[in-house]
C-alpha positions in Angstrom: -9.1 -35.3 22.8 -12.4 -34.5 21.2 -12.3 -32.0 18.3 -13.8 -28.6 19.1 -16.6 -27.8 16.9 -16.7 -24.4 15.2 -19.6 -22.1 15.8 -21.8 -21.1 12.8 -20.2 -17.6 12.9 -16.7 -19.1 13.0 -17.5 -21.4 10.0 -18.9 -18.5 8.1 -15.8 -16.4 8.8 -13.6 -19.3 7.7 -15.5 -19.8 4.5 -15.4 -16.0 3.8 -11.6 -16.0 4.3 -11.1 -19.0 1.9 -13.2 -17.3 -0.7 -11.3 -14.0 -0.5 -8.0 -15.9 -0.6 -9.1 -17.8 -3.7 -10.3 -14.6 -5.3 -7.0 -12.9 -4.6 -5.1 -15.7 -6.4 -7.4 -15.7 -9.4 -7.6 -11.9 -9.8 -3.8 -11.7 -9.6 -3.5 -14.5 -12.2 -6.3 -13.7 -14.6 -7.4 -10.2 -13.8 -10.7 -9.1 -12.3 -12.8 -8.8 -15.4 -11.7 -12.2 -16.8 -12.4 -14.0 -13.5 -15.9 -15.2 -12.9 -17.6 -16.1 -9.6 -17.7 -19.7 -10.9 -13.9 -19.7 -11.3 -13.5 -18.4 -7.7 -16.0 -20.9 -6.3 -14.1 -23.8 -8.0 -10.7 -22.5 -6.7 -12.1 -22.2 -3.2 -13.8 -25.5 -3.2 -17.3 -24.1 -2.6 -20.4 -23.5 -4.6 -21.3 -20.2 -6.1 -24.1 -20.1 -3.6 -21.5 -20.0 -0.8 -20.0 -16.9 -2.4 -23.5 -15.2 -2.5 -24.0 -16.2 1.1 -21.0 -14.1 2.0 -21.0 -11.4 -0.7 -24.0 -9.8 -2.4 -22.2 -9.4 -5.7 -18.8 -9.6 -7.4 -18.0 -5.9 -6.6 -18.3 -6.6 -2.9 -15.9 -9.5 -3.2 -13.5 -7.3 -5.2 -13.6 -4.7 -2.4 -13.0 -7.4 0.2 -9.9 -8.5 -1.8 -8.6 -5.0 -2.0 -9.1 -4.5 1.8 -7.2 -7.8 2.5 -4.3 -6.7 0.3 -4.0 -3.0 1.4 -0.4 -1.8 1.9 -0.3 0.6 4.8 2.3 3.1 5.8 2.1 4.6 9.2 1.4 8.4 8.7 2.5 9.2 12.3 6.0 9.4 11.0 5.2 12.5 9.0 4.1 14.5 12.1 6.8 13.7 14.5 7.7 17.1 16.1 11.2 16.0 17.2 12.3 15.5 13.6 12.9 18.0 10.7 11.0 17.5 7.5 13.9 15.7 5.7 14.2 13.1 8.4 10.4 12.6 8.5 10.4 11.9 4.8 13.4 9.6 5.2 11.4 7.5 7.7 8.8 7.0 5.0 11.5 6.0 2.6 12.8 3.5 5.1 9.4 1.9 5.4 8.9 1.8 1.7 12.3 0.0 1.4 11.1 -2.5 4.0 7.8 -3.0 2.1 9.6 -3.9 -1.1 11.0 -6.9 0.7 7.8 -8.1 2.3 4.8 -7.2 0.0 3.6 -10.4 -1.6 3.9 -10.7 -5.4 0.1 -11.2 -5.5 -0.5 -7.8 -4.0 1.7 -6.0 -6.6 -0.1 -7.9 -9.4 -3.4 -6.9 -8.0 -2.3 -3.3 -7.7 -1.5 -3.3 -11.4 -4.7 -5.1 -12.3 -6.9 -2.6 -10.5 -5.1 0.3 -12.1 -5.5 -1.2 -15.6 -9.2 -2.0 -14.8 -9.8 1.6 -13.7 -8.1 3.0 -16.8 -10.3 0.8 -19.0 -13.5 1.8 -17.2 -13.6 5.4 -15.9 -16.6 4.6 -13.7 -14.4 2.3 -11.6 -11.9 5.1 -10.8 -14.1 6.6 -8.1 -15.0 3.2 -6.6 -11.7 1.3 -6.5 -9.7 2.5 -3.5 -6.0 3.2 -3.8 -3.8 0.2 -3.2 -1.2 2.1 -1.3 -3.0 4.0 1.4 -2.6 5.4 4.9 -5.1 6.1 7.6 -4.7 9.9 7.2 -7.4 11.4 9.4 -6.0 14.9 10.2 -2.4 14.1 9.2 -2.3 16.5 6.1 -3.3 19.5 8.2 -0.9 18.5 11.0 1.8 17.9 8.5 1.4 21.4 6.9 1.3 23.1 10.4 4.4 21.3 11.6 6.3 22.3 8.5 5.3 26.0 9.1 6.3 25.8 12.8 9.7 24.3 11.9 10.3 26.9 9.1 10.6 24.1 6.5 10.3 25.4 3.0 9.8 22.3 0.7 9.7 22.9 -3.0 6.0 21.7 -3.0 2.9 22.7 -1.2 2.3 20.2 1.7 -0.7 18.4 0.2 1.1 18.0 -3.1 4.2 16.8 -1.3 2.1 14.1 0.4 0.6 13.1 -3.0 4.1 12.9 -4.6 5.4 10.8 -1.7 2.5 8.4 -2.1 3.0 8.1 -5.9 6.7 7.6 -5.4 6.2 4.9 -2.8 3.7 3.0 -5.0 6.0 3.2 -8.1 9.0 2.0 -6.1 7.2 -1.0 -4.7 5.9 -1.9 -8.2 9.3 -1.4 -9.9 11.2 -3.4 -7.3 8.8 -6.3 -7.6 10.1 -6.6 -11.2 13.7 -5.8 -10.5 14.4 -6.4 -6.8 18.0 -5.2 -6.9 17.4 -2.0 -8.9 17.6 0.2 -5.8 19.2 -0.2 -2.4 17.4 0.7 0.8 19.8 3.7 1.3 19.0 5.0 -2.2 15.2 4.8 -1.5 15.6 6.6 1.8 17.8 9.3 0.3 15.3 9.8 -2.6 12.5 10.6 -0.1 14.8 12.8 1.9 15.4 14.9 -1.3 11.6 15.7 -1.4 12.3 18.2 1.4 14.2 20.3 -1.0 16.5 21.9 1.5 20.2 21.5 1.8 20.0 19.1 4.7 17.5 17.0 2.7 20.0 16.8 -0.2 22.6 15.2 2.1 22.5 11.5 1.3 22.3 9.1 4.2 25.3 7.2 2.9 27.5 10.3 3.0 26.3 11.1 6.5 27.2 7.7 7.7 30.7 7.9 6.2 31.4 11.3 7.8 34.2 10.8 10.3 33.5 11.7 14.0 35.1 14.8 15.2 
């Protein structure tokens, strides 16, 4: 059977993906600032000219690597009208627990590298996107409105609660990359449930599961 030839567009896409994959490995191993385009070209098996044919500069390549390694959490869980606040937060905790088992080590290393790079250079803080992000759209407003409609009274203002959940999620994923057995999935889910602050939120999932049927 004759081999199917790739179109020029398909070849370019394949080259671009190989460059991004090589850059991901090198950035995770050496850091962004210490990795040159020559290093990446060598790792990818292309010339530096091939990199410039796909990316106008190193910054554009860094942004492509970030996009490739984004960790996403579905924000729809936060605005489910059939669930109280504590259960909605518990769903986020459940997804974070799942991510700790599936996020590649390279992604965690890149997260740390980008954070360190931003801390070293304040100008990068506004340009380097968050590694753990969600497609929020109008979720914060819907989240706040649903909490009011349900009479939920969390100990934090809704926007602050979302920020805390994001920081907590990112910290857990980082921490468990170093010590995978430090927290159980149940503990992570219960921790997010506690952010609701109400008495039902303080009831751990484990104790609820052990409660005998009446």
